[in-house]
C-alpha positions as CSV (number, residue, x, y, z in Angstrom):
1,M,79.5,-98.5,-77.4
2,D,77.4,-99.5,-80.0
3,G,78.7,-101.4,-82.9
4,S,76.0,-101.0,-85.3
5,H,77.0,-97.9,-86.0
6,A,81.0,-97.7,-85.5
7,N,81.3,-98.2,-89.5
8,V,82.2,-94.8,-90.3
9,N,84.4,-93.1,-92.8
10,N,87.8,-92.2,-91.7
11,Y,89.2,-90.3,-94.4
12,L,92.2,-92.2,-94.2
13,G,92.8,-91.8,-98.3
14,W,91.9,-88.0,-98.1
15,S,94.2,-87.3,-95.3
16,I,97.2,-88.8,-97.2
17,F,96.5,-86.9,-100.3
18,N,96.3,-83.8,-98.2
19,T,99.9,-84.4,-96.4
20,L,101.3,-85.3,-100.0
21,C,99.6,-82.2,-101.8
22,C,98.2,-79.6,-100.0
23,C,99.3,-78.8,-96.3
24,L,101.4,-80.9,-94.7
25,P,100.7,-80.1,-90.7
26,L,97.3,-80.2,-91.0
27,G,97.5,-83.6,-93.4
28,V,99.2,-85.1,-90.7
29,A,96.9,-84.4,-87.8
30,A,94.1,-85.8,-90.2
31,I,95.9,-88.9,-90.5
32,I,96.1,-89.0,-86.8
33,Y,92.7,-88.8,-86.6
34,S,91.6,-91.2,-89.3
35,C,93.5,-93.9,-87.7
36,R,91.9,-93.1,-84.5
37,A,88.5,-93.2,-86.0
38,K,89.7,-96.4,-87.6
39,D,90.8,-97.8,-84.3
40,A,87.7,-96.8,-82.5
41,A,85.2,-98.3,-85.3
42,A,87.3,-101.6,-84.9
43,I,86.5,-101.9,-81.2
44,G,82.9,-100.8,-81.8
45,D,83.4,-97.1,-80.0
46,S,80.9,-95.5,-82.3
47,T,81.1,-92.1,-80.1
48,R,84.8,-91.9,-80.5
49,A,85.3,-92.8,-84.1
50,Q,82.4,-90.5,-85.2
51,E,84.2,-87.7,-83.2
52,A,87.5,-88.4,-84.7
53,S,86.2,-89.0,-88.0
54,R,84.4,-85.4,-87.9
55,T,87.8,-84.0,-86.8
56,A,89.7,-85.9,-89.8
57,K,86.8,-84.5,-92.1
58,I,87.6,-80.9,-90.8
59,L,91.0,-81.0,-90.8
60,N,91.1,-82.2,-94.4
61,I,88.6,-79.4,-95.3
62,V,90.9,-76.6,-93.7
63,G,94.0,-78.6,-95.5
64,L,92.8,-78.4,-99.1
65,T,91.3,-75.1,-98.8
66,L,94.7,-73.6,-97.5
67,G,96.1,-76.1,-100.3
68,I,94.1,-74.6,-103.2
69,I,94.7,-71.0,-101.8
70,L,98.3,-71.2,-101.5
71,I,98.3,-72.7,-105.5
72,I,96.3,-69.7,-106.4
73,I,98.9,-67.5,-104.5
74,V,101.5,-68.9,-106.4
75,I,100.3,-68.5,-109.5
76,V,99.5,-64.8,-109.2
77,I,102.7,-64.3,-107.9
78,Q,104.3,-66.1,-111.1
79,V,102.0,-64.3,-113.3
80,V,103.1,-60.7,-112.0
81,A,106.8,-61.4,-112.0
82,R,106.6,-62.7,-115.3
83,K,104.5,-59.6,-116.4
84,N,107.4,-57.2,-114.5
85,L,110.1,-59.2,-116.4
86,Q,108.8,-58.7,-119.6
87,H,108.6,-54.8,-118.9
């Protein structure tokens, strides 16, 4: 447990954003890992903090990507539906 490397990014803000705006299930999981990273860093367990931070980052990337894809799909469906209604 080396406290010098315990200052890792916990991605909590990003996790909350993903929960509210992109992908609820992955956002909640990311919040859990963000809190684990924060707690591990607080006690100086840099290994666990880095692992939890890495997991939170991956969950956030996947959640954001899925959220963007979902938004694009919804926009495409809306455009197609409006074109079908006009014809």
